[in-house]
N, CA, C and O atoms as a GROMACS GRO file, in nm:
protein
  268
    1MET      N    1   2.201   2.700   1.287
    1MET     CA    2   2.174   2.660   1.423
    1MET      C    3   2.166   2.508   1.432
    1MET      O    4   2.112   2.441   1.344
    2ALA      N    5   2.220   2.458   1.539
    2ALA     CA    6   2.215   2.314   1.564
    2ALA      C    7   2.080   2.281   1.627
    2ALA      O    8   2.018   2.365   1.693
    3ARG      N    9   2.036   2.161   1.606
    3ARG     CA   10   1.906   2.118   1.661
    3ARG      C   11   1.930   1.999   1.754
    3ARG      O   12   1.979   1.894   1.713
    4ILE      N   13   1.892   2.018   1.880
    4ILE     CA   14   1.906   1.913   1.981
    4ILE      C   15   1.773   1.902   2.054
    4ILE      O   16   1.720   2.002   2.103
    5ALA      N   17   1.719   1.783   2.060
    5ALA     CA   18   1.593   1.754   2.130
    5ALA      C   19   1.480   1.844   2.080
    5ALA      O   20   1.394   1.886   2.157
    6GLY      N   21   1.480   1.873   1.950
    6GLY     CA   22   1.374   1.952   1.892
    6GLY      C   23   1.386   2.102   1.915
    6GLY      O   24   1.292   2.176   1.887
    7VAL      N   25   1.500   2.145   1.966
    7VAL     CA   26   1.522   2.286   1.996
    7VAL      C   27   1.642   2.336   1.916
    7VAL      O   28   1.746   2.270   1.913
    8ASN      N   29   1.627   2.451   1.853
    8ASN     CA   30   1.741   2.512   1.785
    8ASN      C   31   1.828   2.581   1.889
    8ASN      O   32   1.784   2.675   1.955
    9VAL      N   33   1.950   2.535   1.903
    9VAL     CA   34   2.043   2.597   1.998
    9VAL      C   35   2.142   2.682   1.917
    9VAL      O   36   2.183   2.642   1.808
   10PRO      N   37   2.180   2.798   1.970
   10PRO     CA   38   2.267   2.888   1.894
   10PRO      C   39   2.409   2.833   1.877
   10PRO      O   40   2.466   2.776   1.970
   11ASP      N   41   2.463   2.851   1.758
   11ASP     CA   42   2.597   2.802   1.726
   11ASP      C   43   2.708   2.882   1.795
   11ASP      O   44   2.816   2.829   1.819
   12ASN      N   45   2.681   3.008   1.826
   12ASN     CA   46   2.787   3.093   1.879
   12ASN      C   47   2.798   3.092   2.032
   12ASN      O   48   2.878   3.166   2.088
   13LYS      N   49   2.720   3.008   2.098
   13LYS     CA   50   2.725   2.998   2.244
   13LYS      C   51   2.812   2.880   2.287
   13LYS      O   52   2.827   2.784   2.213
   14HIS      N   53   2.868   2.890   2.407
   14HIS     CA   54   2.942   2.777   2.462
   14HIS      C   55   2.844   2.662   2.483
   14HIS      O   56   2.725   2.684   2.507
   15THR      N   57   2.895   2.542   2.474
   15THR     CA   58   2.810   2.422   2.480
   15THR      C   59   2.726   2.419   2.607
   15THR      O   60   2.606   2.391   2.601
   16VAL      N   61   2.787   2.446   2.720
   16VAL     CA   62   2.714   2.438   2.847
   16VAL      C   63   2.601   2.540   2.853
   16VAL      O   64   2.497   2.514   2.913
   17ILE      N   65   2.619   2.655   2.792
   17ILE     CA   66   2.514   2.758   2.790
   17ILE      C   67   2.406   2.722   2.687
   17ILE      O   68   2.287   2.736   2.714
   18ALA      N   69   2.448   2.676   2.570
   18ALA     CA   70   2.353   2.642   2.464
   18ALA      C   71   2.259   2.530   2.507
   18ALA      O   72   2.141   2.531   2.470
   19LEU      N   73   2.308   2.436   2.585
   19LEU     CA   74   2.222   2.325   2.629
   19LEU      C   75   2.111   2.373   2.722
   19LEU      O   76   2.007   2.307   2.732
   20THR      N   77   2.131   2.485   2.790
   20THR     CA   78   2.027   2.536   2.880
   20THR      C   79   1.909   2.595   2.804
   20THR      O   80   1.806   2.626   2.865
   21TYR      N   81   1.920   2.611   2.673
   21TYR     CA   82   1.808   2.656   2.591
   21TYR      C   83   1.701   2.547   2.580
   21TYR      O   84   1.588   2.574   2.539
   22ILE      N   85   1.737   2.424   2.616
   22ILE     CA   86   1.645   2.311   2.609
   22ILE      C   87   1.567   2.305   2.740
   22ILE      O   88   1.626   2.306   2.849
   23TYR      N   89   1.435   2.299   2.730
   23TYR     CA   90   1.351   2.294   2.848
   23TYR      C   91   1.386   2.171   2.932
   23TYR      O   92   1.388   2.059   2.880
   24GLY      N   93   1.412   2.192   3.060
   24GLY     CA   94   1.443   2.082   3.151
   24GLY      C   95   1.592   2.062   3.173
   24GLY      O   96   1.632   1.980   3.256
   25VAL      N   97   1.675   2.137   3.101
   25VAL     CA   98   1.820   2.126   3.117
   25VAL      C   99   1.870   2.256   3.178
   25VAL      O  100   1.866   2.362   3.116
   26GLY      N  101   1.919   2.245   3.301
   26GLY     CA  102   1.976   2.360   3.369
   26GLY      C  103   2.128   2.359   3.357
   26GLY      O  104   2.184   2.276   3.285
   27ARG      N  105   2.192   2.449   3.426
   27ARG     CA  106   2.338   2.462   3.416
   27ARG      C  107   2.410   2.337   3.466
   27ARG      O  108   2.504   2.290   3.402
   28SER      N  109   2.368   2.284   3.580
   28SER     CA  110   2.436   2.166   3.635
   28SER      C  111   2.411   2.043   3.549
   28SER      O  112   2.500   1.961   3.530
   29GLN      N  113   2.290   2.030   3.496
   29GLN     CA  114   2.258   1.918   3.408
   29GLN      C  115   2.338   1.929   3.279
   29GLN      O  116   2.384   1.828   3.226
   30ALA      N  117   2.355   2.051   3.227
   30ALA     CA  118   2.432   2.073   3.105
   30ALA      C  119   2.579   2.036   3.126
   30ALA      O  120   2.642   1.979   3.037
   31LYS      N  121   2.633   2.068   3.243
   31LYS     CA  122   2.771   2.031   3.273
   31LYS      C  123   2.785   1.879   3.279
   31LYS      O  124   2.884   1.824   3.231
   32LYS      N  125   2.688   1.813   3.338
   32LYS     CA  126   2.690   1.666   3.346
   32LYS      C  127   2.683   1.604   3.207
   32LYS      O  128   2.755   1.507   3.179
   33ILE      N  129   2.599   1.657   3.120
   33ILE     CA  130   2.587   1.606   2.984
   33ILE      C  131   2.718   1.623   2.910
   33ILE      O  132   2.762   1.531   2.841
   34CYS      N  133   2.781   1.739   2.923
   34CYS     CA  134   2.910   1.763   2.857
   34CYS      C  135   3.016   1.665   2.907
   34CYS      O  136   3.094   1.611   2.829
   35ARG      N  137   3.018   1.642   3.037
   35ARG     CA  138   3.116   1.550   3.096
   35ARG      C  139   3.094   1.408   3.044
   35ARG      O  140   3.190   1.338   3.010
   36GLU      N  141   2.969   1.364   3.037
   36GLU     CA  142   2.938   1.229   2.989
   36GLU      C  143   2.968   1.212   2.840
   36GLU      O  144   3.004   1.104   2.795
   37ALA      N  145   2.953   1.321   2.764
   37ALA     CA  146   2.976   1.314   2.619
   37ALA      C  147   3.121   1.347   2.583
   37ALA      O  148   3.156   1.349   2.465
   38ASN      N  149   3.204   1.373   2.682
   38ASN     CA  150   3.344   1.410   2.661
   38ASN      C  151   3.358   1.531   2.569
   38ASN      O  152   3.440   1.532   2.477
   39VAL      N  153   3.276   1.633   2.595
   39VAL     CA  154   3.279   1.758   2.520
   39VAL      C  155   3.324   1.867   2.615
   39VAL      O  156   3.277   1.874   2.729
   40ILE      N  157   3.414   1.952   2.570
   40ILE     CA  158   3.462   2.063   2.651
   40ILE      C  159   3.349   2.164   2.666
   40ILE      O  160   3.290   2.207   2.566
   41GLU      N  161   3.319   2.203   2.789
   41GLU     CA  162   3.207   2.293   2.818
   41GLU      C  163   3.218   2.427   2.746
   41GLU      O  164   3.117   2.483   2.704
   42HIS      N  165   3.339   2.478   2.732
   42HIS     CA  166   3.358   2.612   2.678
   42HIS      C  167   3.384   2.613   2.528
   42HIS      O  168   3.418   2.717   2.472
   43GLU      N  169   3.367   2.499   2.464
   43GLU     CA  170   3.377   2.495   2.319
   43GLU      C  171   3.241   2.535   2.262
   43GLU      O  172   3.137   2.493   2.312
   44ARG      N  173   3.243   2.615   2.158
   44ARG     CA  174   3.118   2.661   2.099
   44ARG      C  175   3.050   2.550   2.019
   44ARG      O  176   3.117   2.465   1.961
   45ILE      N  177   2.918   2.552   2.018
   45ILE     CA  178   2.840   2.450   1.948
   45ILE      C  179   2.881   2.442   1.801
   45ILE      O  180   2.891   2.332   1.746
   46GLY      N  181   2.904   2.554   1.739
   46GLY     CA  182   2.941   2.557   1.598
   46GLY      C  183   3.076   2.493   1.568
   46GLY      O  184   3.102   2.458   1.454
   47GLU      N  185   3.161   2.477   1.670
   47GLU     CA  186   3.294   2.418   1.652
   47GLU      C  187   3.296   2.267   1.675
   47GLU      O  188   3.399   2.203   1.653
   48LEU      N  189   3.184   2.210   1.718
   48LEU     CA  190   3.180   2.067   1.746
   48LEU      C  191   3.169   1.987   1.617
   48LEU      O  192   3.111   2.033   1.519
   49THR      N  193   3.226   1.867   1.620
   49THR     CA  194   3.216   1.778   1.505
   49THR      C  195   3.077   1.713   1.506
   49THR      O  196   3.006   1.717   1.606
   50GLU      N  197   3.041   1.654   1.395
   50GLU     CA  198   2.910   1.590   1.386
   50GLU      C  199   2.898   1.471   1.482
   50GLU      O  200   2.791   1.446   1.536
   51SER      N  201   3.008   1.399   1.504
   51SER     CA  202   3.004   1.287   1.598
   51SER      C  203   2.985   1.337   1.741
   51SER      O  204   2.915   1.272   1.820
   52GLN      N  205   3.045   1.450   1.776
   52GLN     CA  206   3.024   1.508   1.909
   52GLN      C  207   2.879   1.554   1.925
   52GLN      O  208   2.819   1.536   2.031
   53MET      N  209   2.823   1.613   1.818
   53MET     CA  210   2.684   1.657   1.823
   53MET      C  211   2.590   1.538   1.840
   53MET      O  212   2.494   1.545   1.916
   54ASP      N  213   2.618   1.429   1.770
   54ASP     CA  214   2.535   1.309   1.783
   54ASP      C  215   2.540   1.255   1.925
   54ASP      O  216   2.438   1.212   1.980
   55LEU      N  217   2.658   1.256   1.985
   55LEU     CA  218   2.673   1.208   2.122
   55LEU      C  219   2.599   1.300   2.220
   55LEU      O  220   2.535   1.252   2.314
   56LEU      N  221   2.606   1.430   2.198
   56LEU     CA  222   2.532   1.525   2.282
   56LEU      C  223   2.382   1.501   2.270
   56LEU      O  224   2.312   1.497   2.371
   57ARG      N  225   2.334   1.484   2.148
   57ARG     CA  226   2.191   1.458   2.128
   57ARG      C  227   2.147   1.332   2.203
   57ARG      O  228   2.041   1.330   2.266
   58GLU      N  229   2.229   1.230   2.195
   58GLU     CA  230   2.199   1.104   2.263
   58GLU      C  231   2.193   1.122   2.414
   58GLU      O  232   2.102   1.071   2.479
   59LYS      N  233   2.289   1.195   2.470
   59LYS     CA  234   2.294   1.216   2.614
   59LYS      C  235   2.177   1.303   2.661
   59LYS      O  236   2.120   1.279   2.768
   60VAL      N  237   2.142   1.405   2.582
   60VAL     CA  238   2.030   1.493   2.619
   60VAL      C  239   1.901   1.413   2.618
   60VAL      O  240   1.820   1.424   2.710
   61GLU      N  241   1.880   1.333   2.515
   61GLU     CA  242   1.760   1.251   2.508
   61GLU      C  243   1.748   1.156   2.628
   61GLU      O  244   1.640   1.138   2.683
   62SER      N  245   1.861   1.095   2.667
   62SER     CA  246   1.857   1.003   2.781
   62SER      C  247   1.828   1.077   2.910
   62SER      O  248   1.762   1.023   2.999
   63CYS      N  249   1.877   1.200   2.923
   63CYS     CA  250   1.849   1.280   3.044
   63CYS      C  251   1.703   1.323   3.049
   63CYS      O  252   1.641   1.323   3.155
   64LEU      N  253   1.648   1.360   2.934
   64LEU     CA  254   1.509   1.407   2.930
   64LEU      C  255   1.410   1.292   2.946
   64LEU      O  256   1.296   1.314   2.985
   65ASP      N  257   1.452   1.170   2.916
   65ASP     CA  258   1.364   1.055   2.932
   65ASP      C  259   1.336   1.025   3.079
   65ASP      O  260   1.237   0.958   3.110
   66THR      N  261   1.420   1.074   3.168
   66THR     CA  262   1.402   1.047   3.310
   66THR      C  263   1.296   1.136   3.372
   66THR      O  264   1.254   1.112   3.485
   67PHE      N  265   1.249   1.239   3.300
   67PHE     CA  266   1.146   1.328   3.353
   67PHE      C  267   1.013   1.264   3.348
   67PHE      O  268   0.914   1.324   3.388
   0.00000   0.00000   0.00000
């Protein structure tokens, strides 16, 4: 399982769905994060490269800092 913002997100879920496992990230916020990180929404978390994961982590952290 990948770990983003202190939450284990499932590897077999699409990125946009997996991001909703993080408290404070809904479907629309997850789509925005994917768009900003240049990650395809329907690509599974387990298929992402480490650089894509790092970019997702960075974008999620910046979104959660606004709360």
